[in-house]
N, CA, C, O and the ligand as a Tripos MOL2 file, in Angstrom:
@<TRIPOS>MOLECULE
protein
  301   299    76     0     0
PROTEIN
NO_CHARGES

@<TRIPOS>ATOM
      1 N          16.4880  -41.6100   17.3010 N.3       1 MET1
      2 CA         17.5890  -40.7690   17.8030 C.3       1 MET1
      3 C          17.0900  -39.3500   18.0630 C.2       1 MET1
      4 O          16.4500  -38.7420   17.2050 O.2       1 MET1
      5 N          17.3750  -38.8520   19.2030 N.am      2 ASN2
      6 CA         16.9380  -37.5050   19.5670 C.3       2 ASN2
      7 C          17.9300  -36.4690   19.0650 C.2       2 ASN2
      8 O          19.0790  -36.4460   19.5070 O.2       2 ASN2
      9 N          17.5040  -35.6220   18.1570 N.am      3 LEU3
     10 CA         18.4060  -34.6470   17.5560 C.3       3 LEU3
     11 C          18.3310  -33.2780   18.2290 C.2       3 LEU3
     12 O          18.9850  -32.3320   17.7900 O.2       3 LEU3
     13 N          17.5660  -33.1780   19.2530 N.am      4 GLN4
     14 CA         17.4340  -31.8830   19.9160 C.3       4 GLN4
     15 C          18.4670  -31.7470   21.0210 C.2       4 GLN4
     16 O          18.6520  -32.6500   21.8370 O.2       4 GLN4
     17 N          19.1320  -30.6050   21.0290 N.am      5 PHE5
     18 CA         20.0910  -30.3270   22.0810 C.3       5 PHE5
     19 C          19.3830  -29.9610   23.3750 C.2       5 PHE5
     20 O          18.2830  -29.4090   23.3770 O.2       5 PHE5
     21 N          20.0370  -30.2800   24.4540 N.am      6 ASP6
     22 CA         19.5090  -29.9020   25.7530 C.3       6 ASP6
     23 C          19.9780  -28.4780   26.0690 C.2       6 ASP6
     24 O          21.0930  -28.2750   26.5480 O.2       6 ASP6
     25 N          19.1360  -27.5220   25.8020 N.am      7 THR7
     26 CA         19.5480  -26.1270   25.9310 C.3       7 THR7
     27 C          19.7090  -25.6900   27.3770 C.2       7 THR7
     28 O          20.2640  -24.6230   27.6390 O.2       7 THR7
     29 N          19.2420  -26.4810   28.3030 N.am      8 SER8
     30 CA         19.4110  -26.1030   29.7050 C.3       8 SER8
     31 C          20.8740  -26.1390   30.1190 C.2       8 SER8
     32 O          21.2540  -25.5700   31.1420 O.2       8 SER8
     33 N          21.6890  -26.8110   29.3170 N.am      9 LEU9
     34 CA         23.1050  -26.9220   29.6510 C.3       9 LEU9
     35 C          23.8590  -25.6260   29.4020 C.2       9 LEU9
     36 O          24.9170  -25.4060   29.9910 O.2       9 LEU9
     37 N          23.3390  -24.7780   28.5520 N.am     10 ILE10
     38 CA         24.1290  -23.6360   28.0910 C.3      10 ILE10
     39 C          23.8200  -22.3600   28.8390 C.2      10 ILE10
     40 O          24.3690  -21.3110   28.5040 O.2      10 ILE10
     41 N          22.9890  -22.4100   29.8070 N.am     11 GLN11
     42 CA         22.5710  -21.1650   30.4440 C.3      11 GLN11
     43 C          23.7180  -20.4710   31.1710 C.2      11 GLN11
     44 O          23.6450  -19.2700   31.4290 O.2      11 GLN11
     45 N          24.7690  -21.2050   31.5040 N.am     12 TYR12
     46 CA         25.8850  -20.6000   32.2190 C.3      12 TYR12
     47 C          27.0420  -20.2420   31.3080 C.2      12 TYR12
     48 O          28.0750  -19.7520   31.7630 O.2      12 TYR12
     49 N          26.8650  -20.4870   30.0240 N.am     13 TYR13
     50 CA         27.9560  -20.2370   29.0910 C.3      13 TYR13
     51 C          27.6040  -19.1110   28.1350 C.2      13 TYR13
     52 O          26.5000  -19.0700   27.5930 O.2      13 TYR13
     53 N          28.5360  -18.2060   27.9320 N.am     14 LYS14
     54 CA         28.2950  -17.0650   27.0680 C.3      14 LYS14
     55 C          28.9500  -17.2250   25.7010 C.2      14 LYS14
     56 O          28.4020  -16.8020   24.6830 O.2      14 LYS14
     57 N          30.1160  -17.8340   25.6920 N.am     15 ASN15
     58 CA         30.8600  -17.9600   24.4470 C.3      15 ASN15
     59 C          30.1920  -18.9520   23.5110 C.2      15 ASN15
     60 O          29.8840  -20.0790   23.8970 O.2      15 ASN15
     61 N          29.9770  -18.5250   22.2950 N.am     16 SER16
     62 CA         29.1830  -19.3380   21.3800 C.3      16 SER16
     63 C          29.9030  -20.6160   20.9670 C.2      16 SER16
     64 O          29.2850  -21.6740   20.8420 O.2      16 SER16
     65 N          31.2200  -20.5130   20.7550 N.am     17 SER17
     66 CA         31.9460  -21.7120   20.3530 C.3      17 SER17
     67 C          32.0000  -22.7080   21.5060 C.2      17 SER17
     68 O          31.9670  -23.9210   21.2960 O.2      17 SER17
     69 N          32.0830  -22.1910   22.7000 N.am     18 GLN18
     70 CA         32.0820  -23.0660   23.8710 C.3      18 GLN18
     71 C          30.7370  -23.7690   24.0040 C.2      18 GLN18
     72 O          30.6680  -24.9550   24.3240 O.2      18 GLN18
     73 N          29.6870  -23.0270   23.7550 N.am     19 ILE19
     74 CA         28.3460  -23.6020   23.8050 C.3      19 ILE19
     75 C          28.2120  -24.7210   22.7920 C.2      19 ILE19
     76 O          27.6770  -25.7890   23.0890 O.2      19 ILE19
     77 N          28.7060  -24.4600   21.5890 N.am     20 ALA20
     78 CA         28.6010  -25.4590   20.5320 C.3      20 ALA20
     79 C          29.3400  -26.7270   20.9190 C.2      20 ALA20
     80 O          28.8590  -27.8350   20.6820 O.2      20 ALA20
     81 N          30.4960  -26.5610   21.5080 N.am     21 ARG21
     82 CA         31.2870  -27.7280   21.8900 C.3      21 ARG21
     83 C          30.5800  -28.5220   22.9920 C.2      21 ARG21
     84 O          30.5090  -29.7500   22.9440 O.2      21 ARG21
     85 N          30.0770  -27.8170   23.9540 N.am     22 ILE22
     86 CA         29.4130  -28.4890   25.0710 C.3      22 ILE22
     87 C          28.1780  -29.2460   24.6000 C.2      22 ILE22
     88 O          27.9470  -30.3930   24.9800 O.2      22 ILE22
     89 N          27.4040  -28.5870   23.7750 N.am     23 LEU23
     90 CA         26.1920  -29.2360   23.2740 C.3      23 LEU23
     91 C          26.5280  -30.4570   22.4400 C.2      23 LEU23
     92 O          25.8790  -31.4980   22.5470 O.2      23 LEU23
     93 N          27.5450  -30.3170   21.6120 N.am     24 THR24
     94 CA         27.9210  -31.4270   20.7450 C.3      24 THR24
     95 C          28.4060  -32.6110   21.5540 C.2      24 THR24
     96 O          27.9890  -33.7450   21.3170 O.2      24 THR24
     97 N          29.2730  -32.3530   22.4960 N.am     25 GLU25
     98 CA         29.8270  -33.4450   23.2810 C.3      25 GLU25
     99 C          28.7530  -34.0950   24.1440 C.2      25 GLU25
    100 O          28.7390  -35.3120   24.3290 O.2      25 GLU25
    101 N          27.8740  -33.2830   24.6590 N.am     26 HIS26
    102 CA         26.8040  -33.8270   25.4820 C.3      26 HIS26
    103 C          25.8860  -34.6970   24.6340 C.2      26 HIS26
    104 O          25.4640  -35.7770   25.0490 O.2      26 HIS26
    105 N          25.5920  -34.2090   23.4520 N.am     27 TRP27
    106 CA         24.6850  -34.9440   22.5700 C.3      27 TRP27
    107 C          25.3070  -36.2780   22.1430 C.2      27 TRP27
    108 O          24.6560  -37.3230   22.1490 O.2      27 TRP27
    109 N          26.5670  -36.2020   21.7810 N.am     28 VAL28
    110 CA         27.2500  -37.4200   21.3680 C.3      28 VAL28
    111 C          27.3250  -38.4080   22.5200 C.2      28 VAL28
    112 O          27.0920  -39.6040   22.3470 O.2      28 VAL28
    113 N          27.6520  -37.8950   23.6910 N.am     29 GLY29
    114 CA         27.7840  -38.7700   24.8340 C.3      29 GLY29
    115 C          26.5050  -39.5100   25.1710 C.2      29 GLY29
    116 O          26.5380  -40.5960   25.7500 O.2      29 GLY29
    117 N          25.3950  -38.9280   24.8110 N.am     30 LYS30
    118 CA         24.1240  -39.5500   25.1540 C.3      30 LYS30
    119 C          23.5190  -40.3530   24.0160 C.2      30 LYS30
    120 O          22.6650  -41.2080   24.2520 O.2      30 LYS30
    121 N          23.9460  -40.0960   22.7900 N.am     31 ASN31
    122 CA         23.1780  -40.6130   21.6710 C.3      31 ASN31
    123 C          23.9610  -41.3920   20.6270 C.2      31 ASN31
    124 O          23.3560  -41.9860   19.7350 O.2      31 ASN31
    125 N          25.2700  -41.4110   20.7080 N.am     32 ILE32
    126 CA         26.0300  -42.0620   19.6510 C.3      32 ILE32
    127 C          26.2260  -43.5430   19.9500 C.2      32 ILE32
    128 O          26.5780  -43.9370   21.0620 O.2      32 ILE32
    129 N          25.9890  -44.3360   18.9320 N.am     33 PHE33
    130 CA         26.1570  -45.7750   19.0820 C.3      33 PHE33
    131 C          27.2530  -46.2620   18.1490 C.2      33 PHE33
    132 O          27.4850  -45.6800   17.0890 O.2      33 PHE33
    133 N          27.9110  -47.3120   18.5410 N.am     34 CYS34
    134 CA         28.9780  -47.8880   17.7460 C.3      34 CYS34
    135 C          28.4230  -48.4210   16.4310 C.2      34 CYS34
    136 O          27.4870  -49.2190   16.4290 O.2      34 CYS34
    137 N          29.0010  -47.9800   15.3040 N.am     35 PRO35
    138 CA         28.5390  -48.4770   13.9950 C.3      35 PRO35
    139 C          28.8080  -49.9600   13.8100 C.2      35 PRO35
    140 O          28.1660  -50.6120   12.9860 O.2      35 PRO35
    141 N          29.7360  -50.4860   14.5570 N.am     36 SER36
    142 CA         30.1100  -51.8850   14.3700 C.3      36 SER36
    143 C          29.2060  -52.8390   15.1500 C.2      36 SER36
    144 O          28.7440  -53.8470   14.6170 O.2      36 SER36
    145 N          28.9610  -52.5090   16.4110 N.am     37 CYS37
    146 CA         28.2400  -53.4700   17.2500 C.3      37 CYS37
    147 C          26.9870  -52.8830   17.8690 C.2      37 CYS37
    148 O          26.1790  -53.6230   18.4320 O.2      37 CYS37
    149 N          26.8010  -51.5560   17.7810 N.am     38 GLY38
    150 CA         25.5770  -50.9500   18.2850 C.3      38 GLY38
    151 C          25.6050  -50.5800   19.7570 C.2      38 GLY38
    152 O          24.6020  -50.1200   20.3010 O.2      38 GLY38
    153 N          26.7370  -50.7750   20.4020 N.am     39 SER39
    154 CA         26.8320  -50.3810   21.7960 C.3      39 SER39
    155 C          26.9590  -48.8690   21.9180 C.2      39 SER39
    156 O          27.3890  -48.2030   20.9760 O.2      39 SER39
    157 N          26.5900  -48.3280   23.0620 N.am     40 ILE40
    158 CA         26.7460  -46.9010   23.2910 C.3      40 ILE40
    159 C          28.2260  -46.5860   23.4740 C.2      40 ILE40
    160 O          28.9360  -47.2620   24.2190 O.2      40 ILE40
    161 N          28.6770  -45.5370   22.7740 N.am     41 LEU41
    162 CA         30.0810  -45.1640   22.8710 C.3      41 LEU41
    163 C          30.3520  -44.4260   24.1780 C.2      41 LEU41
    164 O          29.5080  -43.6890   24.6860 O.2      41 LEU41
    165 N          31.5390  -44.6420   24.6980 N.am     42 SER42
    166 CA         31.9800  -43.9270   25.8800 C.3      42 SER42
    167 C          32.9490  -42.8410   25.4710 C.2      42 SER42
    168 O          33.6680  -42.9870   24.4820 O.2      42 SER42
    169 N          32.9750  -41.7480   26.2210 N.am     43 ASP43
    170 CA         33.8720  -40.6590   25.8480 C.3      43 ASP43
    171 C          35.1860  -40.7570   26.6060 C.2      43 ASP43
    172 O          35.2280  -41.0410   27.8030 O.2      43 ASP43
    173 N          36.2520  -40.5110   25.8650 N.am     44 TYR44
    174 CA         37.5650  -40.4580   26.4730 C.3      44 TYR44
    175 C          37.6960  -39.1900   27.3180 C.2      44 TYR44
    176 O          36.9500  -38.2260   27.1510 O.2      44 TYR44
    177 N          38.6470  -39.2240   28.2070 N.am     45 GLU45
    178 CA         39.0430  -37.9740   28.8490 C.3      45 GLU45
    179 C          39.6680  -37.0780   27.7880 C.2      45 GLU45
    180 O          40.0970  -37.5550   26.7380 O.2      45 GLU45
    181 N          39.7170  -35.7750   28.0660 N.am     46 ASN46
    182 CA         40.1700  -34.8340   27.0510 C.3      46 ASN46
    183 C          41.6640  -34.9200   26.7590 C.2      46 ASN46
    184 O          42.1460  -34.2110   25.8750 O.2      46 ASN46
    185 N          42.3940  -35.7400   27.4520 N.am     47 ASN47
    186 CA         43.8290  -35.8340   27.2060 C.3      47 ASN47
    187 C          44.1750  -36.8820   26.1590 C.2      47 ASN47
    188 O          45.3500  -37.1370   25.8980 O.2      47 ASN47
    189 N          43.1690  -37.4830   25.5670 N.am     48 LYS48
    190 CA         43.4280  -38.4440   24.4960 C.3      48 LYS48
    191 C          43.5520  -37.7160   23.1620 C.2      48 LYS48
    192 O          42.5890  -37.0930   22.7130 O.2      48 LYS48
    193 N          44.7130  -37.7810   22.5230 N.am     49 PRO49
    194 CA         44.9290  -37.0200   21.2870 C.3      49 PRO49
    195 C          44.3470  -37.6660   20.0470 C.2      49 PRO49
    196 O          44.1060  -36.9730   19.0590 O.2      49 PRO49
    197 N          44.1200  -38.9310   20.0640 N.am     50 VAL50
    198 CA         43.7930  -39.6360   18.8230 C.3      50 VAL50
    199 C          42.3150  -39.9150   18.6510 C.2      50 VAL50
    200 O          41.8600  -40.1480   17.5310 O.2      50 VAL50
    201 N          41.5620  -39.8980   19.7220 N.am     51 ALA51
    202 CA         40.1650  -40.2510   19.5990 C.3      51 ALA51
    203 C          39.3540  -39.5630   20.6790 C.2      51 ALA51
    204 O          39.8770  -39.2390   21.7450 O.2      51 ALA51
    205 N          38.0900  -39.3420   20.4080 N.am     52 ASP52
    206 CA         37.2110  -38.7020   21.3640 C.3      52 ASP52
    207 C          36.3110  -39.7010   22.0880 C.2      52 ASP52
    208 O          35.9290  -39.5160   23.2430 O.2      52 ASP52
    209 N          35.9930  -40.7580   21.3610 N.am     53 PHE53
    210 CA         35.0790  -41.7470   21.9370 C.3      53 PHE53
    211 C          35.5600  -43.1500   21.6200 C.2      53 PHE53
    212 O          36.3290  -43.3600   20.6830 O.2      53 PHE53
    213 N          35.1060  -44.0900   22.3990 N.am     54 TYR54
    214 CA         35.4800  -45.4610   22.1390 C.3      54 TYR54
    215 C          34.3250  -46.3870   22.4780 C.2      54 TYR54
    216 O          33.4460  -46.0710   23.2800 O.2      54 TYR54
    217 N          34.3660  -47.5280   21.8410 N.am     55 CYS55
    218 CA         33.3710  -48.5540   22.1150 C.3      55 CYS55
    219 C          33.9600  -49.5410   23.1030 C.2      55 CYS55
    220 O          34.9970  -50.1510   22.8400 O.2      55 CYS55
    221 N          33.3060  -49.6970   24.2320 N.am     56 SER56
    222 CA         33.8330  -50.6060   25.2530 C.3      56 SER56
    223 C          33.6000  -52.0650   24.8870 C.2      56 SER56
    224 O          34.1650  -52.9640   25.5100 O.2      56 SER56
    225 N          32.7770  -52.2990   23.8840 N.am     57 THR57
    226 CA         32.4710  -53.6710   23.4970 C.3      57 THR57
    227 C          33.4750  -54.2060   22.4820 C.2      57 THR57
    228 O          34.0270  -55.2930   22.6570 O.2      57 THR57
    229 N          33.7100  -53.4340   21.4160 N.am     58 CYS58
    230 CA         34.6220  -53.9310   20.3800 C.3      58 CYS58
    231 C          35.9130  -53.1320   20.3360 C.2      58 CYS58
    232 O          36.7310  -53.3320   19.4390 O.2      58 CYS58
    233 N          36.1100  -52.2200   21.2980 N.am     59 LYS59
    234 CA         37.3760  -51.4910   21.4570 C.3      59 LYS59
    235 C          37.7130  -50.6190   20.2560 C.2      59 LYS59
    236 O          38.8880  -50.3960   19.9630 O.2      59 LYS59
    237 N          36.7050  -50.1290   19.5680 N.am     60 GLU60
    238 CA         36.9350  -49.2700   18.4160 C.3      60 GLU60
    239 C          36.9880  -47.8170   18.8900 C.2      60 GLU60
    240 O          36.2500  -47.4080   19.7860 O.2      60 GLU60
    241 N          37.8970  -47.0410   18.2520 N.am     61 ASP61
    242 CA         38.0040  -45.6280   18.5880 C.3      61 ASP61
    243 C          37.2590  -44.7890   17.5670 C.2      61 ASP61
    244 O          37.2030  -45.1370   16.3880 O.2      61 ASP61
    245 N          36.6890  -43.6840   18.0220 N.am     62 TYR62
    246 CA         35.9880  -42.7850   17.1140 C.3      62 TYR62
    247 C          36.3730  -41.3570   17.4380 C.2      62 TYR62
    248 O          36.4850  -40.9650   18.5990 O.2      62 TYR62
    249 N          36.5750  -40.5840   16.3650 N.am     63 GLU63
    250 CA         36.9290  -39.1830   16.5230 C.3      63 GLU63
    251 C          35.7400  -38.3180   16.1390 C.2      63 GLU63
    252 O          35.1340  -38.4970   15.0830 O.2      63 GLU63
    253 N          35.4260  -37.3950   17.0030 N.am     64 LEU64
    254 CA         34.3020  -36.5150   16.7440 C.3      64 LEU64
    255 C          34.7610  -35.2720   15.9930 C.2      64 LEU64
    256 O          35.6020  -34.5170   16.4790 O.2      64 LEU64
    257 N          34.2040  -35.0680   14.8120 N.am     65 LYS65
    258 CA         34.5190  -33.8770   14.0290 C.3      65 LYS65
    259 C          33.4030  -32.8570   14.2300 C.2      65 LYS65
    260 O          32.4570  -32.7840   13.4460 O.2      65 LYS65
    261 N          33.5320  -32.0940   15.2690 N.am     66 SER66
    262 CA         32.4460  -31.1760   15.6160 C.3      66 SER66
    263 C          32.8160  -29.7290   15.3740 C.2      66 SER66
    264 O          32.0550  -28.8230   15.7120 O.2      66 SER66
    265 N          33.9880  -29.5070   14.7860 N.am     67 LYS67
    266 CA         34.4880  -28.1410   14.7050 C.3      67 LYS67
    267 C          33.6080  -27.2460   13.8310 C.2      67 LYS67
    268 O          33.2110  -26.1630   14.2590 O.2      67 LYS67
    269 N          33.3060  -27.6860   12.6260 N.am     68 LYS68
    270 CA         32.5750  -26.7980   11.7420 C.3      68 LYS68
    271 C          31.2360  -27.4120   11.3280 C.2      68 LYS68
    272 O          30.3440  -27.5610   12.1630 O.2      68 LYS68
    273 N          31.0900  -27.7560   10.0960 N.am     69 ASP69
    274 CA         29.7930  -28.2100    9.6450 C.3      69 ASP69
    275 C          29.8190  -29.6800    9.2350 C.2      69 ASP69
    276 O          28.9320  -30.1490    8.5220 O.2      69 ASP69
    277 N          30.8260  -30.3900    9.6850 N.am     70 SER70
    278 CA         31.0050  -31.7620    9.2290 C.3      70 SER70
    279 C          30.3130  -32.7840   10.1230 C.2      70 SER70
    280 O          30.3580  -33.9840    9.8540 O.2      70 SER70
    281 N          29.6950  -32.3190   11.1550 N.am     71 MET71
    282 CA         29.1360  -33.2420   12.1270 C.3      71 MET71
    283 C          28.0720  -34.1470   11.5000 C.2      71 MET71
    284 O          28.0890  -35.3630   11.6930 O.2      71 MET71
    285 N          27.1600  -33.5510   10.7580 N.am     72 GLY72
    286 CA         26.0860  -34.3520   10.1780 C.3      72 GLY72
    287 C          26.5940  -35.3910    9.2200 C.2      72 GLY72
    288 O          26.1090  -36.5220    9.1920 O.2      72 GLY72
    289 N          27.5940  -34.9970    8.4190 N.am     73 LYS73
    290 CA         28.1400  -35.9430    7.4660 C.3      73 LYS73
    291 C          28.8860  -37.0630    8.1520 C.2      73 LYS73
    292 O          28.8040  -38.2230    7.7470 O.2      73 LYS73
    293 N          29.6070  -36.7130    9.1860 N.am     74 LYS74
    294 CA         30.3840  -37.7090    9.8950 C.3      74 LYS74
    295 C          29.4790  -38.7540   10.5200 C.2      74 LYS74
    296 O          29.7890  -39.9460   10.5080 O.2      74 LYS74
    297 N          28.3790  -38.3100   11.0550 N.am     75 LEU75
    298 CA         27.4950  -39.2410   11.7290 C.3      75 LEU75
    299 C          26.6350  -39.9850   10.7360 C.2      75 LEU75
    300 O          25.8200  -40.8200   11.1290 O.2      75 LEU75
    301 ZN         31.4530  -51.5650   19.0830 Zn       76 ZN76
@<TRIPOS>BOND
     1     1     2 1
     2     2     3 1
     3     3     4 2
     4     3     5 am
     5     5     6 1
     6     6     7 1
     7     7     8 2
     8     7     9 am
     9     9    10 1
    10    10    11 1
    11    11    12 2
    12    11    13 am
    13    13    14 1
    14    14    15 1
    15    15    16 2
    16    15    17 am
    17    17    18 1
    18    18    19 1
    19    19    20 2
    20    19    21 am
    21    21    22 1
    22    22    23 1
    23    23    24 2
    24    23    25 am
    25    25    26 1
    26    26    27 1
    27    27    28 2
    28    27    29 am
    29    29    30 1
    30    30    31 1
    31    31    32 2
    32    31    33 am
    33    33    34 1
    34    34    35 1
    35    35    36 2
    36    35    37 am
    37    37    38 1
    38    38    39 1
    39    39    40 2
    40    39    41 am
    41    41    42 1
    42    42    43 1
    43    43    44 2
    44    43    45 am
    45    45    46 1
    46    46    47 1
    47    47    48 2
    48    47    49 am
    49    49    50 1
    50    50    51 1
    51    51    52 2
    52    51    53 am
    53    53    54 1
    54    54    55 1
    55    55    56 2
    56    55    57 am
    57    57    58 1
    58    58    59 1
    59    59    60 2
    60    59    61 am
    61    61    62 1
    62    62    63 1
    63    63    64 2
    64    63    65 am
    65    65    66 1
    66    66    67 1
    67    67    68 2
    68    67    69 am
    69    69    70 1
    70    70    71 1
    71    71    72 2
    72    71    73 am
    73    73    74 1
    74    74    75 1
    75    75    76 2
    76    75    77 am
    77    77    78 1
    78    78    79 1
    79    79    80 2
    80    79    81 am
    81    81    82 1
    82    82    83 1
    83    83    84 2
    84    83    85 am
    85    85    86 1
    86    86    87 1
    87    87    88 2
    88    87    89 am
    89    89    90 1
    90    90    91 1
    91    91    92 2
    92    91    93 am
    93    93    94 1
    94    94    95 1
    95    95    96 2
    96    95    97 am
    97    97    98 1
    98    98    99 1
    99    99   100 2
   100    99   101 am
   101   101   102 1
   102   102   103 1
   103   103   104 2
   104   103   105 am
   105   105   106 1
   106   106   107 1
   107   107   108 2
   108   107   109 am
   109   109   110 1
   110   110   111 1
   111   111   112 2
   112   111   113 am
   113   113   114 1
   114   114   115 1
   115   115   116 2
   116   115   117 am
   117   117   118 1
   118   118   119 1
   119   119   120 2
   120   119   121 am
   121   121   122 1
   122   122   123 1
   123   123   124 2
   124   123   125 am
   125   125   126 1
   126   126   127 1
   127   127   128 2
   128   127   129 am
   129   129   130 1
   130   130   131 1
   131   131   132 2
   132   131   133 am
   133   133   134 1
   134   134   135 1
   135   135   136 2
   136   135   137 am
   137   137   138 1
   138   138   139 1
   139   139   140 2
   140   139   141 am
   141   141   142 1
   142   142   143 1
   143   143   144 2
   144   143   145 am
   145   145   146 1
   146   146   147 1
   147   147   148 2
   148   147   149 am
   149   149   150 1
   150   150   151 1
   151   151   152 2
   152   151   153 am
   153   153   154 1
   154   154   155 1
   155   155   156 2
   156   155   157 am
   157   157   158 1
   158   158   159 1
   159   159   160 2
   160   159   161 am
   161   161   162 1
   162   162   163 1
   163   163   164 2
   164   163   165 am
   165   165   166 1
   166   166   167 1
   167   167   168 2
   168   167   169 am
   169   169   170 1
   170   170   171 1
   171   171   172 2
   172   171   173 am
   173   173   174 1
   174   174   175 1
   175   175   176 2
   176   175   177 am
   177   177   178 1
   178   178   179 1
   179   179   180 2
   180   179   181 am
   181   181   182 1
   182   182   183 1
   183   183   184 2
   184   183   185 am
   185   185   186 1
   186   186   187 1
   187   187   188 2
   188   187   189 am
   189   189   190 1
   190   190   191 1
   191   191   192 2
   192   191   193 am
   193   193   194 1
   194   194   195 1
   195   195   196 2
   196   195   197 am
   197   197   198 1
   198   198   199 1
   199   199   200 2
   200   199   201 am
   201   201   202 1
   202   202   203 1
   203   203   204 2
   204   203   205 am
   205   205   206 1
   206   206   207 1
   207   207   208 2
   208   207   209 am
   209   209   210 1
   210   210   211 1
   211   211   212 2
   212   211   213 am
   213   213   214 1
   214   214   215 1
   215   215   216 2
   216   215   217 am
   217   217   218 1
   218   218   219 1
   219   219   220 2
   220   219   221 am
   221   221   222 1
   222   222   223 1
   223   223   224 2
   224   223   225 am
   225   225   226 1
   226   226   227 1
   227   227   228 2
   228   227   229 am
   229   229   230 1
   230   230   231 1
   231   231   232 2
   232   231   233 am
   233   233   234 1
   234   234   235 1
   235   235   236 2
   236   235   237 am
   237   237   238 1
   238   238   239 1
   239   239   240 2
   240   239   241 am
   241   241   242 1
   242   242   243 1
   243   243   244 2
   244   243   245 am
   245   245   246 1
   246   246   247 1
   247   247   248 2
   248   247   249 am
   249   249   250 1
   250   250   251 1
   251   251   252 2
   252   251   253 am
   253   253   254 1
   254   254   255 1
   255   255   256 2
   256   255   257 am
   257   257   258 1
   258   258   259 1
   259   259   260 2
   260   259   261 am
   261   261   262 1
   262   262   263 1
   263   263   264 2
   264   263   265 am
   265   265   266 1
   266   266   267 1
   267   267   268 2
   268   267   269 am
   269   269   270 1
   270   270   271 1
   271   271   272 2
   272   271   273 am
   273   273   274 1
   274   274   275 1
   275   275   276 2
   276   275   277 am
   277   277   278 1
   278   278   279 1
   279   279   280 2
   280   279   281 am
   281   281   282 1
   282   282   283 1
   283   283   284 2
   284   283   285 am
   285   285   286 1
   286   286   287 1
   287   287   288 2
   288   287   289 am
   289   289   290 1
   290   290   291 1
   291   291   292 2
   292   291   293 am
   293   293   294 1
   294   294   295 1
   295   295   296 2
   296   295   297 am
   297   297   298 1
   298   298   299 1
   299   299   300 2
@<TRIPOS>SUBSTRUCTURE
     1 MET1         2 RESIDUE 1 A MET
     2 ASN2         6 RESIDUE 1 A ASN
     3 LEU3        10 RESIDUE 1 A LEU
     4 GLN4        14 RESIDUE 1 A GLN
     5 PHE5        18 RESIDUE 1 A PHE
     6 ASP6        22 RESIDUE 1 A ASP
     7 THR7        26 RESIDUE 1 A THR
     8 SER8        30 RESIDUE 1 A SER
     9 LEU9        34 RESIDUE 1 A LEU
    10 ILE10       38 RESIDUE 1 A ILE
    11 GLN11       42 RESIDUE 1 A GLN
    12 TYR12       46 RESIDUE 1 A TYR
    13 TYR13       50 RESIDUE 1 A TYR
    14 LYS14       54 RESIDUE 1 A LYS
    15 ASN15       58 RESIDUE 1 A ASN
    16 SER16       62 RESIDUE 1 A SER
    17 SER17       66 RESIDUE 1 A SER
    18 GLN18       70 RESIDUE 1 A GLN
    19 ILE19       74 RESIDUE 1 A ILE
    20 ALA20       78 RESIDUE 1 A ALA
    21 ARG21       82 RESIDUE 1 A ARG
    22 ILE22       86 RESIDUE 1 A ILE
    23 LEU23       90 RESIDUE 1 A LEU
    24 THR24       94 RESIDUE 1 A THR
    25 GLU25       98 RESIDUE 1 A GLU
    26 HIS26      102 RESIDUE 1 A HIS
    27 TRP27      106 RESIDUE 1 A TRP
    28 VAL28      110 RESIDUE 1 A VAL
    29 GLY29      114 RESIDUE 1 A GLY
    30 LYS30      118 RESIDUE 1 A LYS
    31 ASN31      122 RESIDUE 1 A ASN
    32 ILE32      126 RESIDUE 1 A ILE
    33 PHE33      130 RESIDUE 1 A PHE
    34 CYS34      134 RESIDUE 1 A CYS
    35 PRO35      138 RESIDUE 1 A PRO
    36 SER36      142 RESIDUE 1 A SER
    37 CYS37      146 RESIDUE 1 A CYS
    38 GLY38      150 RESIDUE 1 A GLY
    39 SER39      154 RESIDUE 1 A SER
    40 ILE40      158 RESIDUE 1 A ILE
    41 LEU41      162 RESIDUE 1 A LEU
    42 SER42      166 RESIDUE 1 A SER
    43 ASP43      170 RESIDUE 1 A ASP
    44 TYR44      174 RESIDUE 1 A TYR
    45 GLU45      178 RESIDUE 1 A GLU
    46 ASN46      182 RESIDUE 1 A ASN
    47 ASN47      186 RESIDUE 1 A ASN
    48 LYS48      190 RESIDUE 1 A LYS
    49 PRO49      194 RESIDUE 1 A PRO
    50 VAL50      198 RESIDUE 1 A VAL
    51 ALA51      202 RESIDUE 1 A ALA
    52 ASP52      206 RESIDUE 1 A ASP
    53 PHE53      210 RESIDUE 1 A PHE
    54 TYR54      214 RESIDUE 1 A TYR
    55 CYS55      218 RESIDUE 1 A CYS
    56 SER56      222 RESIDUE 1 A SER
    57 THR57      226 RESIDUE 1 A THR
    58 CYS58      230 RESIDUE 1 A CYS
    59 LYS59      234 RESIDUE 1 A LYS
    60 GLU60      238 RESIDUE 1 A GLU
    61 ASP61      242 RESIDUE 1 A ASP
    62 TYR62      246 RESIDUE 1 A TYR
    63 GLU63      250 RESIDUE 1 A GLU
    64 LEU64      254 RESIDUE 1 A LEU
    65 LYS65      258 RESIDUE 1 A LYS
    66 SER66      262 RESIDUE 1 A SER
    67 LYS67      266 RESIDUE 1 A LYS
    68 LYS68      270 RESIDUE 1 A LYS
    69 ASP69      274 RESIDUE 1 A ASP
    70 SER70      278 RESIDUE 1 A SER
    71 MET71      282 RESIDUE 1 A MET
    72 GLY72      286 RESIDUE 1 A GLY
    73 LYS73      290 RESIDUE 1 A LYS
    74 LYS74      294 RESIDUE 1 A LYS
    75 LEU75      298 RESIDUE 1 A LEU
    76 ZN76       301 GROUP 0 **** ****
C-alpha cells in the first residue's frame, strides 16, 4: 500500500484543511480496499450523508473518518 500523498494535487490549494481533505480523499480513492472481499472501494458523490465509499462487489458502505487524527486507526 502506498502511503505517500500525491503532493502535485495541492499546488492550487492554499487552505490547509482543504488540502488535507483533498489528499485524504484522493488517497482513499486510489488505495482503499474492501475489508470483506478485497475489491477496490468506489467513492460516493458528496451528497450521500451516510457513507463516503462503497464496495461494488459486496455492496458494503464505508465512512471515511478523515477529520482529525483518526484516519490511521480507522484504516
Ligand atoms: Zn466488498
